[in-house]
C-alpha positions in Angstrom: -20.7 93.3 7.2 -20.4 93.7 10.9 -23.0 96.0 12.4 -20.7 97.5 15.0 -17.4 99.2 14.7 -14.6 96.7 14.4 -11.6 97.0 16.7 -8.3 97.9 15.0 -4.6 97.8 15.7 -3.3 101.1 17.1 -0.4 101.2 14.7 1.4 99.1 12.1 4.3 98.1 14.4 1.8 96.5 16.8 0.4 94.4 14.0 3.8 93.3 12.7 5.0 92.4 16.2 1.8 90.5 16.9 2.3 88.6 13.6 5.8 87.8 14.6 4.7 86.8 18.1 2.0 84.6 16.5 4.2 83.1 13.9 7.5 83.0 15.8 6.6 80.8 18.7 7.1 77.4 20.1 6.9 76.0 16.5 10.3 77.6 15.9 12.2 76.5 19.0 10.2 73.4 19.8 8.7 71.8 16.6 11.2 72.8 13.9 14.3 71.3 15.7 12.7 67.9 16.3 11.5 67.7 12.6 14.9 68.6 11.4 16.5 65.9 13.6 13.8 63.4 12.5 14.5 64.1 8.8 18.3 64.1 8.8 19.3 67.6 9.8 20.6 69.3 6.7 18.4 67.2 4.5 15.4 69.0 6.0 16.7 72.6 5.4 16.5 72.4 1.6 12.8 71.4 1.3 12.0 73.8 4.1 13.3 76.9 2.4 12.0 75.7 -1.0 8.5 75.3 0.4 8.8 78.8 2.0 9.3 80.4 -1.4 6.9 78.2 -3.4 4.1 77.8 -0.9 4.6 79.7 2.4 5.1 83.3 1.2 2.3 83.2 -1.5 -0.2 81.8 1.0 0.9 84.2 3.7 0.3 87.2 1.3 -3.0 85.7 0.1 -4.4 85.3 3.6 -3.3 88.7 4.9 -4.7 90.5 1.8 -7.9 88.5 2.0 -8.5 89.3 5.7 -7.5 92.9 5.4 -9.7 93.6 2.4 -12.9 92.3 3.9 -12.2 92.9 7.7 -14.0 89.7 8.5 -13.1 86.5 10.5 -12.1 83.2 8.9 -15.7 81.9 8.7 -17.8 84.9 7.7 -15.3 86.0 5.1 -16.6 83.3 2.9 -19.4 85.5 1.7 -17.0 85.8 -1.1 -18.1 82.2 -2.0 -20.6 80.6 0.3 -20.1 77.2 -1.3 -16.6 77.1 0.1 -17.6 78.3 3.6 -16.6 74.9 4.8 -13.0 76.1 4.5 -13.7 78.7 7.2 -15.1 76.0 9.5 -12.1 73.8 8.7 -9.6 76.6 9.6 -11.4 77.3 12.9 -11.5 73.7 13.9 -7.8 73.2 13.0 -6.9 76.2 15.2 -9.1 74.8 18.1 -7.3 71.4 17.9 -3.9 73.0 17.8 -4.8 75.2 20.8 -5.6 72.0 22.8 -2.1 70.5 22.6 -0.3 73.8 22.4 -1.6 74.5 25.9 0.0 71.3 27.1 3.4 72.4 25.7 3.1 75.7 27.5 2.3 73.7 30.7 5.6 71.8 30.2 7.4 75.1 29.9 5.8 76.4 33.1 6.6 73.1 34.9 10.3 73.4 33.9 10.2 77.1 34.9 9.2 76.4 38.4 11.4 73.3 38.6 14.4 75.6 37.8 13.8 77.7 40.9 16.4 75.9 42.9 20.1 76.2 43.7 20.8 73.0 41.7 18.9 71.9 38.6 17.3 68.4 39.1 18.5 67.2 35.7 22.2 68.3 36.2 23.3 64.8 37.3 22.2 61.2 37.7 22.2 61.2 41.5 18.4 61.5 41.9 16.2 58.7 43.2 14.1 58.8 40.0 17.2 58.2 37.7 17.4 54.8 36.1 20.5 52.6 35.9 21.0 53.7 32.3 21.4 57.3 33.2 24.8 58.8 32.1 26.5 62.0 33.1 30.1 63.3 33.0 30.9 61.4 36.2 29.6 58.0 35.1 32.3 55.6 33.7 30.7 52.4 32.5 34.1 50.8 31.9 34.7 50.5 35.6 33.4 47.5 37.7 31.0 49.8 39.6 30.1 52.9 37.6 27.8 54.0 40.5 30.5 54.0 43.1 28.5 51.9 45.5 25.4 54.2 45.4 23.3 51.9 43.2 23.9 48.3 44.2 20.7 47.1 42.5 22.2 48.2 39.1 25.3 46.0 39.3 23.4 42.8 38.3 22.3 44.6 35.1 25.8 46.0 34.3 26.5 43.8 31.2 23.1 44.7 29.7 23.4 48.4 30.5 26.9 48.7 29.0 25.5 47.7 25.5 22.2 49.6 25.9 21.3 53.1 24.8 22.2 55.5 27.6 20.0 58.4 28.7 21.0 61.8 29.9 19.6 63.3 33.2 17.5 65.8 31.2 15.9 63.0 29.0 15.0 61.0 32.1 13.7 64.1 33.8 11.3 64.7 30.9 10.2 61.1 30.9 9.4 61.3 34.6 7.3 64.4 33.8 8.8 66.2 36.7 4.0 92.6 26.1 5.0 92.2 22.5 8.0 94.6 22.4 9.6 92.5 25.1 8.6 89.1 23.8 9.7 89.8 20.2 13.3 90.5 21.3 13.9 88.5 24.4 14.0 85.0 22.7 16.8 86.1 20.4 19.0 87.2 23.4 18.6 83.9 25.2 19.0 81.8 22.1 22.2 83.6 21.4 23.5 83.0 24.9 22.7 79.3 24.6 24.3 79.1 21.1 27.6 80.7 22.4 27.6 78.2 25.3 26.7 75.3 23.0 29.5 76.0 20.5 32.1 75.8 23.3 31.1 72.3 24.3 33.1 69.3 23.0 31.4 67.6 20.0 29.4 70.6 19.1 31.1 70.9 15.7 29.9 67.4 14.7 26.4 68.4 15.7 26.4 71.6 13.6 27.9 69.8 10.6 25.1 67.2 10.9 22.6 70.1 10.8 24.2 71.8 7.8 25.2 68.7 5.7 22.3 67.3 3.7 21.7 63.6 3.3 20.8 63.6 -0.4 19.1 60.2 -0.1 16.6 61.7 2.4 15.5 64.2 -0.3 13.9 61.4 -2.3 11.5 60.6 0.5 8.1 62.3 0.3 7.9 62.4 4.1 10.7 64.9 4.3 9.0 67.2 1.8 5.6 66.9 3.4 7.1 67.5 6.9 8.8 70.6 5.5 5.6 71.9 3.8 3.6 71.2 7.0 6.2 73.0 9.1 6.0 76.0 6.8 2.2 76.1 7.5 2.8 75.6 11.2 5.6 78.2 11.4 3.7 80.8 9.4 0.4 79.9 11.0 -1.1 79.7 7.5 -4.4 78.0 6.6 -5.5 77.9 10.2 -7.5 81.1 10.0 -5.2 83.1 12.3 -3.7 85.3 9.6 -7.1 86.2 8.2 -8.3 87.0 11.7 -5.3 89.2 12.6 -5.3 91.0 9.3 -9.1 91.7 9.6 -8.2 94.3 12.3 -5.8 96.2 9.9 -6.4 99.6 8.3 -7.6 99.1 4.8 -4.5 100.6 3.2 -1.9 98.9 5.4 1.2 97.8 3.4 0.3 94.1 3.6 2.9 93.2 0.9 5.8 94.5 3.1 4.4 92.5 6.1 4.1 89.4 3.9 7.8 89.5 3.0 9.3 90.6 6.3 7.4 88.3 8.7 8.0 84.9 6.9 11.7 85.5 6.5 12.1 86.6 10.2 10.1 83.5 11.2 12.0 81.0 9.1 15.4 82.5 9.9 14.5 82.2 13.6 13.8 78.5 13.1 17.1 78.1 11.3 18.9 80.0 14.1 17.3 77.9 16.8 18.5 74.8 15.0 22.1 75.7 15.6 21.4 75.8 19.4 19.8 72.4 19.3 22.3 70.6 17.1 25.4 72.0 18.9 24.1 70.5 22.1 23.1 67.3 20.3 26.7 67.0 19.1 27.9 67.4 22.7 25.4 64.7 24.0 26.5 62.3 21.2 30.1 62.9 22.1 30.0 62.0 25.8 27.4 59.2 25.2 29.6 57.7 22.5 26.8 57.3 20.0 26.0 58.5 16.4 24.1 61.7 16.0 20.9 60.1 14.7 20.8 57.9 17.9 21.6 60.4 20.5 18.0 60.9 21.8 14.5 59.8 21.0 12.8 62.1 18.5 9.3 63.5 18.9 7.8 66.7 20.5 9.7 66.0 23.7 13.2 66.4 22.1 13.3 70.1 22.9 12.7 69.4 26.5 15.7 67.1 26.6 18.2 69.1 24.6 17.6 72.7 25.9 17.7 71.6 29.6 21.0 69.7 28.8 22.5 72.9 27.4 21.3 74.9 30.4 22.8 72.4 32.8 26.3 73.0 31.3 26.2 76.7 32.1 27.5 78.6 35.1 24.7 79.6 37.4 22.5 77.1 35.6 19.3 77.7 37.6 19.3 81.4 36.6 19.6 80.7 32.9 17.0 77.9 33.1 14.5 80.3 34.7 15.1 82.9 32.0 14.9 80.3 29.2 11.7 78.6 30.3 10.1 82.0 31.0 11.0 82.9 27.4 9.4 79.6 26.2 6.3 80.3 28.2 5.9 83.8 26.8 6.5 82.6 23.3 3.8 80.0 23.9 1.3 82.5 25.4 1.9 84.9 22.5 0.9 82.3 20.0 -1.8 80.8 22.1 -3.6 84.1 22.6 -3.7 84.6 18.8 -4.8 81.0 18.2 -7.6 81.3 20.7 -8.6 84.7 19.3 -8.8 83.1 15.8 -11.4 80.6 17.1 -13.4 83.3 18.9 -13.3 85.8 16.1 -14.4 83.2 13.6 -17.5 82.3 15.6 -18.4 85.8 16.9 -18.1 87.3 13.3 -20.5 84.5 12.1 -23.1 85.4 14.7 -22.7 89.2 15.2 -26.3 89.9 16.4 -26.1 87.2 19.1 -22.8 88.5 20.5 -23.8 92.2 20.5 -24.7 91.5 24.2 -21.4 92.1 26.1 -22.3 89.6 28.8 -22.9 86.8 26.2 -19.5 87.6 24.6 -17.7 87.4 28.0 -19.4 84.1 28.9 -18.6 82.7 25.5 -14.9 83.6 25.8 -14.8 82.0 29.2 -16.6 78.9 27.9 -14.1 78.5 25.1 -11.1 78.7 27.4 -12.7 76.5 30.1 -13.7 73.8 27.5 -10.1 73.8 26.0 -8.7 73.5 29.5 -10.8 70.4 30.2 -10.1 68.8 26.9 -6.3 69.3 27.4 -6.2 67.6 30.8 -5.8 64.0 29.4 -2.6 65.1 27.8 -1.1 65.9 31.2 -1.6 62.2 32.4 0.9 59.4 32.1 0.0 58.7 28.4 -0.3 62.4 27.7 2.9 62.6 25.5 1.6 59.9 23.2 -1.8 61.7 22.8 0.0 65.0 22.1 2.3 63.5 19.5 -0.7 61.8 17.9 -2.5 65.1 17.6 0.6 66.9 16.3 1.2 64.2 13.7 -2.4 64.1 12.3 -3.7 67.7 12.8 -0.5 69.3 11.5 -0.5 67.2 8.3 -3.3 66.6 5.7 -5.7 69.2 7.1 -3.4 72.1 6.5 -2.3 70.8 3.1 -5.9 70.3 1.9 -7.1 73.7 3.3 -4.2 75.4 1.5 -5.0 73.8 -1.8 -8.8 74.5 -1.7 -8.1 78.0 -0.5 -6.1 78.7 -3.6 -8.7 77.1 -5.8 -11.6 79.1 -4.2 -9.9 82.5 -4.3 -7.5 82.4 -7.3 -9.4 80.1 -9.7 -13.1 80.6 -8.8 -13.2 84.1 -7.4 -10.6 85.0 -10.0 -6.9 86.1 -9.9 -7.6 89.4 -11.7 -10.5 90.2 -9.5 -8.4 89.5 -6.4 -5.6 91.5 -7.9 -7.8 94.5 -8.3 -9.0 94.1 -4.7 -5.4 94.2 -3.5 -4.7 97.2 -5.7 -7.6 99.0 -4.1 -5.6 98.7 -0.8 -2.0 99.1 -2.0 -2.4 101.1 -5.2 -0.4 100.1 -8.3 3.3 100.8 -9.0 6.2 99.1 -10.6 7.3 97.3 -7.4 3.8 95.9 -6.8 3.5 94.8 -10.4 6.9 93.0 -10.2 5.7 91.1 -7.1 2.4 90.3 -8.7 4.4 88.6 -11.5 5.9 86.3 -8.8 2.5 85.8 -7.0 0.7 85.1 -10.2 3.1 82.3 -11.1 2.9 80.8 -7.6 -0.9 81.1 -7.2 -1.9 80.0 -10.7 0.6 77.2 -11.2 3.4 76.4 -8.8 1.7 76.5 -5.3 -1.3 74.4 -6.2 0.8 71.8 -8.0 3.3 71.7 -5.2 0.5 71.2 -2.6 -1.1 68.5 -4.8 2.2 66.7 -5.2 2.9 66.8 -1.5 -0.6 65.4 -0.7 -0.3 62.6 -3.2 3.2 61.5 -2.2 2.4 61.8 1.5 -0.7 59.6 1.0 1.3 57.0 -1.0 4.1 56.9 1.6 1.9 57.1 4.7 3.0 54.7 7.4 1.5 54.0 10.9 2.1 56.9 13.3 5.0 56.4 15.8 6.5 58.0 18.8 10.1 57.1 18.7 10.1 53.3 18.6 6.5 53.0 19.8 4.0 52.3 17.0 0.4 53.4 17.8 -2.1 50.6 17.9 -5.0 50.4 15.4 -7.4 52.3 17.6 -4.8 55.1 18.0 -4.4 55.3 14.2 -8.2 55.4 13.8 -8.4 58.2 16.4 -5.7 60.1 14.4 -7.6 59.8 11.1 -10.8 61.0 12.9 -8.8 64.2 13.8 -8.0 64.6 10.1 -11.6 64.2 9.2 -13.0 66.5 11.8 -12.0 69.8 10.1 -12.0 68.5 6.4 -15.4 67.0 6.4 -17.0 70.5 6.5 -15.6 71.4 3.1 -17.8 68.9 1.1 -20.7 69.1 3.7 -21.1 72.9 3.1 -20.6 72.6 -0.6 -23.3 69.9 -1.1 -25.6 71.7 1.3 -25.4 74.8 -0.9 -25.9 72.6 -4.0 -29.0 71.0 -2.4 -30.4 74.4 -1.4 -29.8 76.1 -4.7 -29.7 73.3 -7.1 -26.4 72.1 -8.6 -26.9 74.0 -11.9 -27.7 77.3 -10.2 -24.8 76.8 -7.7 -22.3 76.3 -10.6 -23.5 79.7 -12.0 -23.6 81.4 -8.6 -20.3 80.0 -7.4 -18.3 82.6 -9.2 -20.3 85.5 -7.8 -19.7 86.8 -4.3 -22.6 87.7 -2.0 -23.9 91.2 -2.4 -22.3 92.2 1.0 -18.8 91.2 -0.1 -16.3 94.0 -0.1 -14.5 96.5 2.1 -16.2 96.9 5.5 -16.0 100.7 5.8 -18.0 102.9 3.5 -15.0 105.2 2.7 -13.2 102.2 1.3 -16.1 101.0 -0.9 -14.9 102.2 -4.2 -15.3 101.1 -7.8 -17.6 98.1 -8.1 -18.1 98.0 -4.3 -19.7 101.5 -4.2 -23.2 101.8 -3.0 -24.2 103.5 -6.2 -22.9 100.6 -8.3 -24.6 98.0 -6.0 -27.9 99.9 -6.3 -27.6 100.0 -10.1 -27.1 96.2 -10.2 -30.0 95.6 -7.8 -32.6 97.9 -9.4 -32.4 97.1 -13.1 -35.9 97.0 -14.5 -37.8 97.2 -17.8 -36.5 96.3 -21.3 -33.6 98.7 -21.2 -31.8 97.7 -18.1 -31.5 101.3 -16.9 -31.6 102.3 -13.2 -34.8 103.6 -11.9 -34.6 106.7 -9.6 -35.7 105.9 -6.0 -36.8 109.5 -5.5 -40.2 108.9 -7.2 -41.1 105.2 -6.9 -44.5 105.4 -8.7 -43.0 106.9 -11.8 -40.8 105.2 -14.4 -38.3 108.0 -14.1 -34.7 106.8 -14.7 -31.6 108.2 -13.3 -29.6 110.2 -15.8 -26.1 108.7 -16.2 -23.1 108.7 -18.5 -21.5 105.3 -19.1 -20.1 102.9 -21.6 -22.6 100.8 -23.6 -22.7 98.7 -26.7 -25.1 100.2 -29.3 -27.4 97.3 -30.6 -28.9 99.5 -33.3 -27.1 98.0 -36.4 -28.5 100.7 -38.8 -26.7 103.6 -37.2 -23.3 101.9 -36.7 -20.5 101.5 -39.3 -20.6 98.2 -41.2 -23.8 97.3 -39.3 -21.9 95.9 -36.3 -22.3 96.8 -32.6 -19.8 99.5 -31.5 -18.9 100.5 -27.9 -19.5 104.1 -27.1 -19.7 106.4 -24.1 -23.4 107.6 -23.9 -25.1 110.3 -21.9 -28.8 109.6 -21.4 -31.5 111.4 -19.5 -34.7 109.3 -19.3 -38.0 110.9 -18.2 -40.4 108.7 -20.2 -41.7 105.2 -19.7 -40.3 102.1 -21.2 -36.8 103.6 -21.5 -37.6 106.1 -24.3 -34.7 108.5 -24.5 -35.9 112.1 -24.7 -32.3 113.5 -25.1 -29.3 111.4 -26.1 -25.8 112.4 -26.9 -23.3 109.8 -28.3 -19.7 110.8 -27.6 -16.7 109.6 -29.5 -15.0 106.6 -27.9 -12.4 104.6 -29.9 -12.3 104.8 -33.6 -15.7 106.2 -34.6 -18.4 108.6 -33.7 -22.0 107.7 -34.2 -24.7 110.4 -34.3 -28.3 109.4 -33.6 -30.6 109.4 -36.6 -33.7 110.1 -34.6 -33.9 112.2 -31.4 -36.0 109.6 -29.7 -34.1 106.5 -30.8 -34.6 103.5 -28.4 -31.8 101.4 -27.0 -32.9 97.9 -26.3 -31.0 96.1 -23.4 -27.6 97.8 -23.9 -24.8 95.5 -22.8 -22.8 97.1 -20.0 -19.0 96.7 -20.4 -16.4 97.2 -17.7 -18.1 97.6 -14.4 -15.3 99.7 -12.9 -15.6 102.3 -15.8 -19.3 102.6 -15.3 -19.0 103.6 -11.6 -16.4 106.3 -12.2 -18.3 107.7 -15.3 -21.8 107.7 -13.8 -23.2 111.2 -13.4 -26.6 111.7 -11.7 -28.6 114.8 -12.3 
């Protein structure tokens, strides 16, 4: 456990709003819309909400409960099972990679924010020197002999080709050229609502909304749609990247994590759904005045949002004001998530080396070093080919790594550590009542069966249908594909590396026995929360077993074989004094003062169906089997 007092949230509202700020970010208003557009609009919504119920909420609750119970970061928390510590490294590396390109998206927001500080937005028309001949706005009529009204004579020679080519809006060309939680939690919804109202008043918006809501059933047979939906659930909820564990580790031990695990995911996904209406109403408008089908209106990819939102803003009265507010909102959303992502990486490493980072100066320099390194590594994505690099990272990092981490996390916690053991841990925090038991029925079904099978199916079908990565019509060359797969390997390689390292260090046979037993320092961080099998008394009893009888020696007199008096449940191995000559479980009170576990005084108390009286006052119990650890702790009485 950490040696120093761990920081904590000042109140539950702060934690919930931080979770919302972490989860509800650019992924909702930036990544979700372009994935929905890429996968056929309405066809994407069905697998998205199915994956939310079958995978998203169960994993969200699992990670919040896991982090809150142990109060440890995403790496050190794997004292619960050191063989799977590679999962902690994988989560931290995934967060680090996401942070790199997330920074660039925030930089785009800031660029647009400052570009909006003018009396006339630069992407409102096609009259700029950087506009191409294919740019189209409301004033451009390509059926006339000179659509440019004498302003672009160099374009006249290309008129026949341009008329039949795909047109580009000013906002799409502009993007190609590259030219406080209480507030941030509410502000985005206000601006999205303003944009939605304006978008719905534009011609063609109805077709865009219907494209969004009407599923293309043929698309649902493609594994890529389901895998994109599953990955977006991970991305939206920030699951399996270590952030939820890190954020929950600062919670109070008895925080109602179940409530948070239901409220935040639904707020998050409904925000994505709501933002989709804004995007698709404007896409319908763009398709209408360009005269093209919805699926051909713009190039897909991460840049789609920076084409469609500016187009909507350009149609509004006092457009620069709304543009400033909107891109300020986008930047605050990005910063809110980026702070949490960066804190996840830092928390994971600092918790792993608590003694080294006790020095405040080292900690400050380490934080500065992390931020400086991320800044330098993100610079290539601001160059001319930066969009291609960003799309490559988003495609590969936000795919197989998250799916594999989610699958192995369920295996490590639910199957190896044990569902019932984990359930008892959660009940230590939340208590037990009918509502909690009903939800445990749902989570048991998901964790034990549905979620792992769903993840496995998505991984298999995604692997079968994997195609070369693309950015619109651009297909990445072989070295680009290889670079992408190296990004997949970078976090995942740590899972088998750490497992086989532990196997080599302990021996495979010993590891397979040890793998189901957490380290001795696993459990609640604060002493007042260390109850039941996590109490110091129970740990001492387990560590100090000695002699043939397995009783606990008193530490007060080390030279003597004096045993602590206790009352607990044992199985009597003395066949002669039990009914039918079979072992019977009893509650026994024993006070040992003689060597070799000889009981001077023993009282056998009725427990169950029979009462057994000792035949001799000094009867010896050889190696009694202790049943039900939790009962022993509560029944132990020291004299």
